[in-house]
DRENLO-841110 format. One record per residue: residue in one letter; residue number from 1; y, z, x of N, C-alpha, C in turn. Coordinates in steps of 0.2 Angstrom, whole numbers, plus 5000, padded with zeros to 4 digits. Atoms other than C-alpha are relative to their C-alpha. Layout:
# residues N
SITE; residuo; num; n_c2; n_c3; n_c1; ca_c2; ca_c3; ca_c1; c_c2; c_c3; c_c1
SITE; A; NUM; Y; Z; X; Y; Z; X; Y; Z; X
...
***
This chain:
# residues 204
SITE; residuo; num; n_c2; n_c3; n_c1; ca_c2; ca_c3; ca_c1; c_c2; c_c3; c_c1
SITE; M; 1; 4992; 5000; 4996; 5140; 4251; 5151; 5002; 5008; 5000
SITE; I; 2; 4997; 4992; 5001; 5145; 4270; 5155; 5004; 5001; 4999
SITE; G; 3; 4991; 4999; 5003; 5157; 4277; 5146; 5004; 5007; 5000
SITE; R; 4; 4998; 4994; 5000; 5158; 4294; 5149; 4996; 5005; 5003
SITE; L; 5; 5002; 4997; 4996; 5153; 4305; 5163; 5003; 5007; 5001
SITE; R; 6; 4997; 4993; 5000; 5153; 4325; 5165; 4997; 5004; 5005
SITE; G; 7; 5002; 4998; 4995; 5149; 4334; 5181; 5006; 5004; 5005
SITE; E; 8; 4998; 4994; 4997; 5154; 4343; 5194; 5004; 4996; 5008
SITE; V; 9; 4999; 5004; 4993; 5168; 4336; 5209; 4998; 5003; 5006
SITE; A; 10; 5003; 5000; 4993; 5160; 4335; 5225; 5006; 5000; 5004
SITE; Q; 11; 4994; 5005; 4992; 5175; 4325; 5235; 5005; 4997; 4995
SITE; K; 12; 4992; 5007; 5004; 5192; 4317; 5228; 5004; 5000; 5006
SITE; Q; 13; 4996; 5004; 4993; 5203; 4309; 5242; 5005; 4992; 4994
SITE; A; 14; 5000; 5003; 5007; 5215; 4301; 5229; 5003; 4990; 5003
SITE; P; 15; 5002; 5001; 5007; 5213; 4288; 5221; 4993; 5001; 4998
SITE; H; 16; 5008; 5002; 5000; 5194; 4290; 5226; 4999; 5006; 4998
SITE; L; 17; 5001; 4994; 5000; 5183; 4303; 5219; 4993; 5000; 4999
SITE; L; 18; 5008; 5001; 4999; 5165; 4308; 5223; 4997; 5005; 4991
SITE; L; 19; 4998; 4996; 5004; 5158; 4316; 5203; 4991; 5000; 5002
SITE; D; 20; 5007; 4996; 5001; 5141; 4327; 5204; 4999; 4998; 4996
SITE; V; 21; 5000; 4999; 5008; 5131; 4322; 5189; 4993; 5000; 4999
SITE; N; 22; 5007; 4998; 4996; 5113; 4331; 5191; 4996; 5000; 5002
SITE; G; 23; 5001; 5005; 4995; 5112; 4327; 5207; 5001; 4994; 5003
SITE; V; 24; 5000; 5008; 4996; 5118; 4308; 5208; 5007; 5003; 5000
SITE; G; 25; 4993; 5000; 4998; 5135; 4306; 5215; 5003; 4993; 4996
SITE; Y; 26; 4994; 5006; 5001; 5147; 4294; 5206; 5005; 5001; 5002
SITE; E; 27; 4994; 4999; 4995; 5160; 4288; 5216; 5004; 4994; 4995
SITE; L; 28; 4992; 5002; 5007; 5177; 4283; 5204; 5005; 5002; 5005
SITE; E; 29; 4996; 4998; 4997; 5191; 4278; 5206; 5005; 5001; 4992
SITE; A; 30; 4996; 4996; 5006; 5205; 4286; 5196; 5007; 4998; 5000
SITE; P; 31; 4994; 4996; 5001; 5223; 4285; 5191; 5004; 5007; 5002
SITE; L; 32; 4999; 4994; 4999; 5233; 4297; 5198; 5003; 5006; 4996
SITE; S; 33; 4997; 4994; 5008; 5239; 4304; 5181; 4992; 5002; 4998
SITE; T; 34; 5006; 4995; 5000; 5221; 4308; 5180; 5000; 5002; 5009
SITE; F; 35; 5001; 4996; 4991; 5217; 4314; 5199; 5005; 5006; 4999
SITE; F; 36; 4995; 4994; 4999; 5231; 4328; 5197; 4996; 5004; 4996
SITE; S; 37; 5001; 4995; 5005; 5224; 4334; 5181; 4993; 5002; 5003
SITE; L; 38; 5009; 4998; 4999; 5205; 4337; 5190; 5000; 5009; 5003
SITE; P; 39; 5001; 4996; 4997; 5199; 4352; 5193; 5000; 5002; 5008
SITE; E; 40; 5002; 5001; 4994; 5196; 4360; 5211; 4992; 4999; 5001
SITE; S; 41; 5004; 5005; 4998; 5181; 4352; 5221; 4994; 5009; 4996
SITE; G; 42; 5001; 4997; 4998; 5166; 4361; 5214; 4998; 5004; 4992
SITE; Q; 43; 5000; 4998; 5007; 5171; 4364; 5194; 5000; 4993; 4997
SITE; T; 44; 5002; 5006; 5006; 5165; 4352; 5179; 5007; 4997; 4997
SITE; V; 45; 4995; 5002; 5004; 5174; 4341; 5171; 4998; 4992; 4998
SITE; T; 46; 5001; 5003; 5003; 5173; 4327; 5159; 5006; 4993; 5001
SITE; L; 47; 4997; 5004; 4997; 5179; 4310; 5163; 5000; 4992; 4994
SITE; Y; 48; 5000; 5006; 5007; 5180; 4293; 5150; 4998; 4996; 5007
SITE; T; 49; 5002; 5001; 4992; 5174; 4281; 5164; 5002; 4990; 4997
SITE; H; 50; 4999; 5005; 5003; 5175; 4260; 5163; 4999; 4996; 5004
SITE; L; 51; 5004; 5003; 4995; 5165; 4249; 5173; 5004; 4993; 5001
SITE; V; 52; 5002; 5007; 4997; 5170; 4231; 5183; 4996; 4998; 5004
SITE; V; 53; 5004; 5004; 4998; 5160; 4221; 5189; 5002; 4996; 5002
SITE; R; 54; 4997; 5003; 4997; 5163; 4210; 5203; 4996; 4999; 5004
SITE; D; 55; 5004; 5002; 4995; 5155; 4199; 5213; 4996; 5004; 5008
SITE; D; 56; 5003; 4997; 4994; 5155; 4210; 5230; 4998; 5008; 4998
SITE; A; 57; 5000; 4995; 5001; 5155; 4227; 5220; 4999; 5002; 4991
SITE; H; 58; 4997; 4995; 5005; 5155; 4238; 5205; 5004; 5005; 5001
SITE; V; 59; 4997; 4997; 5001; 5168; 4247; 5200; 4999; 5006; 4995
SITE; L; 60; 5002; 4994; 5008; 5168; 4264; 5190; 5008; 5004; 5002
SITE; Y; 61; 4993; 4998; 5003; 5186; 4269; 5184; 4999; 5007; 4996
SITE; A; 62; 5000; 4996; 5005; 5189; 4285; 5177; 5006; 5004; 4997
SITE; F; 63; 4991; 4997; 5004; 5202; 4294; 5165; 4997; 5007; 4997
SITE; A; 64; 4998; 4995; 5004; 5206; 4309; 5159; 5000; 5000; 4994
SITE; S; 65; 4998; 5001; 5007; 5208; 4304; 5142; 5000; 4994; 4996
SITE; E; 66; 5003; 5007; 5002; 5200; 4292; 5131; 5008; 4992; 4996
SITE; S; 67; 4991; 5007; 5001; 5221; 4283; 5126; 5001; 4998; 5007
SITE; E; 68; 4998; 5004; 4997; 5223; 4282; 5143; 4994; 4994; 5003
SITE; R; 69; 5006; 5006; 4998; 5205; 4271; 5145; 5004; 4996; 4996
SITE; A; 70; 4999; 5005; 5004; 5212; 4262; 5132; 5007; 4995; 5001
SITE; L; 71; 4996; 5003; 4997; 5229; 4258; 5139; 4997; 4997; 5005
SITE; F; 72; 5004; 5003; 4993; 5217; 4252; 5156; 4998; 4994; 4996
SITE; R; 73; 5003; 5003; 5002; 5208; 4243; 5144; 5006; 4991; 5000
SITE; S; 74; 4994; 5003; 5003; 5224; 4234; 5136; 5005; 4996; 5004
SITE; L; 75; 4999; 5003; 4996; 5232; 4230; 5152; 4995; 4994; 5004
SITE; L; 76; 5005; 5004; 4995; 5216; 4221; 5159; 4999; 4994; 4998
SITE; K; 77; 4998; 5004; 5007; 5219; 4210; 5142; 5005; 4995; 5004
SITE; V; 78; 4993; 5005; 4996; 5235; 4203; 5154; 4999; 4996; 5004
SITE; S; 79; 5000; 5003; 4996; 5236; 4188; 5160; 5003; 5000; 5008
SITE; G; 80; 4997; 4997; 4994; 5236; 4190; 5177; 5001; 5009; 5003
SITE; V; 81; 4999; 4994; 4999; 5234; 4209; 5179; 4990; 5000; 5001
SITE; G; 82; 5010; 5000; 4998; 5216; 4213; 5187; 5000; 5010; 5000
SITE; A; 83; 4999; 4992; 4998; 5211; 4233; 5189; 5005; 5004; 5004
SITE; K; 84; 4996; 4995; 4994; 5219; 4238; 5204; 5006; 4998; 4998
SITE; M; 85; 4992; 5002; 5001; 5236; 4231; 5197; 5000; 5007; 4995
SITE; A; 86; 5002; 4995; 5007; 5231; 4241; 5181; 4998; 5007; 5000
SITE; L; 87; 5002; 4992; 5000; 5226; 4256; 5189; 5010; 5003; 5003
SITE; A; 88; 4993; 4998; 4997; 5244; 4255; 5201; 5004; 5001; 4995
SITE; I; 89; 4997; 4999; 5005; 5253; 4255; 5183; 4998; 5007; 5000
SITE; L; 90; 4999; 4995; 5002; 5247; 4269; 5176; 4999; 5007; 5008
SITE; S; 91; 4997; 4995; 4994; 5249; 4280; 5194; 5005; 4999; 5001
SITE; G; 92; 4996; 5000; 4999; 5265; 4273; 5193; 5006; 5004; 4996
SITE; M; 93; 4996; 4999; 5007; 5272; 4278; 5178; 4997; 5003; 4995
SITE; S; 94; 5007; 4996; 5004; 5264; 4289; 5164; 5000; 4994; 4993
SITE; A; 95; 4999; 5007; 5005; 5261; 4277; 5147; 5004; 5002; 4997
SITE; D; 96; 4991; 4999; 5007; 5278; 4285; 5137; 5004; 4998; 5005
SITE; E; 97; 4995; 5005; 4996; 5287; 4278; 5153; 4999; 4991; 4998
SITE; F; 98; 5002; 5009; 5001; 5277; 4261; 5153; 5002; 5000; 4994
SITE; S; 99; 4998; 5001; 5005; 5280; 4261; 5135; 5005; 4998; 4999
SITE; R; 100; 4994; 4996; 5001; 5297; 4265; 5136; 5003; 4991; 5002
SITE; C; 101; 4997; 5007; 4995; 5300; 4248; 5150; 4996; 4996; 4996
SITE; V; 102; 5000; 5004; 5005; 5291; 4238; 5137; 5005; 4999; 4994
SITE; E; 103; 4996; 5000; 5005; 5302; 4242; 5122; 5006; 4998; 5004
SITE; H; 104; 4995; 4999; 5000; 5316; 4241; 5129; 5002; 4993; 5006
SITE; E; 105; 5000; 5005; 4997; 5311; 4226; 5141; 5005; 5003; 5008
SITE; D; 106; 4999; 4996; 4992; 5315; 4235; 5158; 4997; 4996; 5005
SITE; V; 107; 5004; 5007; 4995; 5309; 4221; 5170; 5001; 5006; 5006
SITE; A; 108; 4998; 5001; 4993; 5318; 4230; 5184; 4996; 5006; 5002
SITE; S; 109; 5004; 4995; 4998; 5307; 4247; 5184; 4993; 5000; 5001
SITE; L; 110; 5006; 5003; 5001; 5291; 4238; 5181; 4998; 4996; 5011
SITE; V; 111; 5001; 5002; 4997; 5293; 4228; 5196; 5001; 5005; 5007
SITE; R; 112; 5002; 4994; 4996; 5295; 4244; 5208; 4991; 5000; 5001
SITE; L; 113; 5010; 4999; 5001; 5277; 4246; 5204; 4997; 4995; 5006
SITE; P; 114; 5005; 5003; 4998; 5264; 4238; 5217; 4998; 4994; 4999
SITE; G; 115; 5002; 5008; 5000; 5260; 4219; 5218; 5001; 4998; 4992
SITE; I; 116; 4996; 5004; 5009; 5273; 4216; 5200; 5006; 4998; 5004
SITE; G; 117; 4995; 5004; 5001; 5283; 4202; 5203; 5002; 5001; 4993
SITE; R; 118; 4997; 5000; 5009; 5295; 4197; 5189; 4998; 4997; 4995
SITE; K; 119; 5001; 5006; 5008; 5285; 4185; 5180; 4994; 5005; 4997
SITE; T; 120; 5008; 4997; 5003; 5268; 4197; 5179; 5006; 5007; 4997
SITE; A; 121; 4998; 4993; 5000; 5281; 4212; 5175; 5003; 4996; 4990
SITE; E; 122; 4999; 5001; 5005; 5289; 4200; 5160; 4994; 4998; 4996
SITE; R; 123; 5005; 4999; 5000; 5273; 4197; 5157; 4996; 5005; 4994
SITE; L; 124; 5001; 4994; 5002; 5269; 4213; 5154; 5004; 5001; 4994
SITE; I; 125; 4997; 4999; 5010; 5282; 4216; 5139; 4998; 4994; 4995
SITE; V; 126; 5006; 5003; 5005; 5276; 4201; 5131; 4993; 5001; 4998
SITE; E; 127; 5007; 4999; 5001; 5259; 4204; 5129; 4999; 5008; 4999
SITE; M; 128; 5004; 4994; 5000; 5258; 4221; 5130; 5003; 5004; 4992
SITE; R; 129; 4994; 4999; 5005; 5273; 4223; 5116; 4995; 5003; 4993
SITE; D; 130; 5003; 5000; 5007; 5261; 4220; 5100; 4994; 5005; 5002
SITE; R; 131; 5003; 4994; 4996; 5246; 4232; 5111; 5000; 5005; 4998
SITE; L; 132; 5000; 4992; 5002; 5253; 4247; 5111; 5003; 5003; 4995
SITE; A; 133; 4997; 4996; 5007; 5261; 4248; 5095; 4990; 5001; 4997
SITE; K; 134; 5007; 4994; 5002; 5241; 4249; 5091; 4996; 5005; 5003
SITE; L; 135; 5001; 4994; 4999; 5238; 4261; 5102; 5003; 5007; 4998
SITE; N; 136; 4997; 4995; 5004; 5242; 4275; 5092; 5000; 5008; 5006
SITE; G; 137; 5001; 4992; 4999; 5244; 4294; 5098; 4998; 4998; 5011
SITE; L; 138; 5002; 4999; 4990; 5244; 4287; 5118; 5003; 5005; 5002
SITE; S; 139; 4996; 4995; 4998; 5251; 4301; 5129; 4997; 4999; 5010
SITE; G; 140; 5002; 5002; 4993; 5252; 4297; 5150; 5000; 5007; 5004
SITE; T; 141; 5000; 4994; 4994; 5257; 4314; 5154; 4997; 5002; 5007
SITE; V; 142; 5004; 4996; 4992; 5255; 4320; 5172; 4999; 5007; 5000
SITE; I; 143; 5001; 4993; 5003; 5246; 4337; 5170; 4999; 5002; 5009
SITE; P; 144; 4998; 4996; 4993; 5250; 4347; 5185; 4993; 5005; 5002
SITE; S; 145; 5004; 4996; 4995; 5237; 4351; 5198; 5000; 5007; 5005
SITE; T; 146; 4998; 4994; 4998; 5235; 4368; 5202; 4996; 5001; 5007
SITE; A; 147; 5004; 4999; 4993; 5225; 4364; 5220; 5004; 4999; 5005
SITE; Q; 148; 4996; 5001; 4994; 5231; 4370; 5235; 4996; 4995; 5005
SITE; D; 149; 5002; 5007; 4993; 5232; 4357; 5251; 4997; 5006; 5005
SITE; A; 150; 5005; 4996; 4995; 5220; 4368; 5264; 5004; 4996; 5006
SITE; G; 151; 4997; 5000; 4994; 5227; 4358; 5276; 5008; 5000; 5003
SITE; R; 152; 4992; 4999; 4996; 5244; 4356; 5287; 5003; 4997; 4998
SITE; P; 153; 4997; 5003; 5001; 5257; 4349; 5283; 4999; 4993; 5002
SITE; Q; 154; 5003; 5004; 4997; 5256; 4334; 5292; 4993; 4995; 4997
SITE; T; 155; 5005; 5003; 5004; 5240; 4333; 5285; 5000; 4996; 4992
SITE; A; 156; 4998; 5001; 5007; 5246; 4332; 5267; 5002; 4992; 5001
SITE; R; 157; 4997; 5006; 5001; 5257; 4318; 5272; 4999; 4994; 5000
SITE; S; 158; 5006; 5006; 4996; 5243; 4307; 5280; 4998; 4997; 4993
SITE; D; 159; 5004; 5003; 5007; 5235; 4310; 5263; 5004; 4995; 4997
SITE; A; 160; 4995; 5004; 5003; 5251; 4304; 5255; 4998; 4993; 5000
SITE; V; 161; 4998; 5007; 4999; 5253; 4289; 5263; 4993; 4993; 4999
SITE; A; 162; 5003; 5005; 5000; 5238; 4283; 5262; 4995; 5000; 4993
SITE; A; 163; 5000; 5000; 5008; 5233; 4287; 5242; 5005; 4993; 4999
SITE; L; 164; 4996; 5006; 5000; 5250; 4274; 5243; 4998; 4993; 5000
SITE; V; 165; 5003; 5008; 4999; 5242; 4262; 5251; 4994; 4996; 4999
SITE; A; 166; 5007; 5002; 5003; 5226; 4261; 5242; 5003; 4998; 4992
SITE; L; 167; 4997; 5002; 5004; 5237; 4260; 5227; 5002; 4992; 4999
SITE; G; 168; 5000; 5004; 4998; 5242; 4246; 5235; 5009; 4997; 5003
SITE; Y; 169; 4993; 5000; 4997; 5261; 4250; 5241; 4998; 4997; 5009
SITE; K; 170; 5001; 4999; 4994; 5262; 4245; 5259; 5002; 5006; 5005
SITE; S; 171; 4999; 4993; 4996; 5260; 4255; 5274; 5003; 5003; 5001
SITE; Q; 172; 4992; 4999; 4999; 5278; 4256; 5280; 5005; 5004; 4996
SITE; D; 173; 4999; 4997; 5006; 5284; 4257; 5262; 4997; 5009; 4999
SITE; A; 174; 5004; 4994; 5003; 5271; 4272; 5258; 5001; 5004; 5004
SITE; G; 175; 4997; 4994; 4997; 5277; 4281; 5274; 5008; 5003; 4999
SITE; R; 176; 4991; 4999; 5003; 5298; 4279; 5269; 4998; 5003; 4993
SITE; M; 177; 4999; 4996; 5007; 5293; 4285; 5250; 4997; 5008; 5003
SITE; V; 178; 5002; 4991; 4998; 5284; 4303; 5257; 5004; 5001; 5006
SITE; K; 179; 4993; 4997; 4995; 5297; 4305; 5270; 5005; 5001; 4999
SITE; A; 180; 4997; 5001; 5001; 5308; 4302; 5260; 5003; 5007; 4994
SITE; V; 181; 5002; 4996; 5004; 5303; 4316; 5248; 4999; 5008; 5004
SITE; A; 182; 5003; 4995; 4995; 5293; 4328; 5260; 5001; 5006; 5002
SITE; S; 183; 5000; 4996; 4995; 5294; 4346; 5265; 4994; 5005; 5002
SITE; E; 184; 5004; 4996; 4997; 5285; 4360; 5270; 4994; 5003; 4994
SITE; E; 185; 5005; 4996; 5004; 5276; 4367; 5258; 4996; 4996; 4995
SITE; M; 186; 5004; 5002; 5007; 5271; 4353; 5247; 4994; 4998; 5003
SITE; D; 187; 5006; 5001; 4998; 5254; 4348; 5247; 4999; 4990; 4999
SITE; S; 188; 5000; 5008; 4999; 5246; 4329; 5246; 5002; 4998; 4994
SITE; E; 189; 5001; 4997; 5006; 5246; 4332; 5228; 5006; 4998; 4997
SITE; A; 190; 4995; 4998; 5000; 5263; 4335; 5226; 5006; 4996; 5005
SITE; L; 191; 5000; 5006; 4996; 5268; 4323; 5239; 5001; 4992; 4999
SITE; I; 192; 5001; 5006; 5005; 5262; 4308; 5229; 5003; 4998; 4995
SITE; R; 193; 4997; 5002; 5009; 5266; 4313; 5212; 5011; 4998; 5001
SITE; A; 194; 4991; 4999; 5000; 5288; 4316; 5220; 5001; 4991; 5003
SITE; A; 195; 5000; 5006; 4995; 5284; 4298; 5233; 5002; 4995; 4992
SITE; L; 196; 5000; 5005; 5007; 5281; 4290; 5212; 5008; 5000; 4997
SITE; Q; 197; 4998; 4997; 5005; 5293; 4300; 5203; 5006; 4996; 5002
SITE; S; 198; 4991; 5003; 4997; 5310; 4293; 5217; 4998; 4994; 4997
SITE; T; 199; 5002; 5008; 5001; 5301; 4276; 5215; 5002; 4996; 4994
SITE; V; 200; 4998; 5000; 5009; 5303; 4276; 5194; 5011; 5001; 5001
SITE; K; 201; 4995; 4997; 5001; 5319; 4285; 5197; 5006; 4997; 5004
SITE; G; 202; 4996; 5007; 4995; 5327; 4273; 5210; 5001; 4993; 4998
SITE; K; 203; 4996; 5007; 5004; 5331; 4259; 5196; 5000; 5002; 4993
SITE; Q; 204; 4997; 4997; 5006; 5338; 4270; 5183; 5004; 5001; 5001
***
């Protein structure tokens, strides 16, 4: 089992990234909370990992902290929740926001996340209540990225839409989410963050 990697960020296109570890390139998938905290390409970062073995592929997921990985692993234990859905949950809201949804039985906010219906949301609330109590010190706060998007605004919007689609949103919905929050000065990461935040706020 690969538990942690330390290397240089070679490429990043949310939610995918390539980490160069002593000349070996590891393809990783990361929740947006981790992705936004990544340094510039060429800089070194340490990431905690979880390997998911499927019939068609071995997928390595990366997290900025052990607590974030612990929450991911707890989500995988919920009936009907796979790695893709767990990644979407951690990308769509912080660990603190998710904890509040569980504590207050906020089904409405959970169903706003891609791939989560009412039954799954209710199951998450029931099964995660006790597990969250055991995960002390969880912090899902998104760390703002200092990276600047070198592309044109249209490229930033396309990248943002592609990232949301990769997380499970329908292409039409992703385009509408990005368009609703877009402004000329926003890079792709800012667009993704704003689009996700607007989705969560829409149910408050």
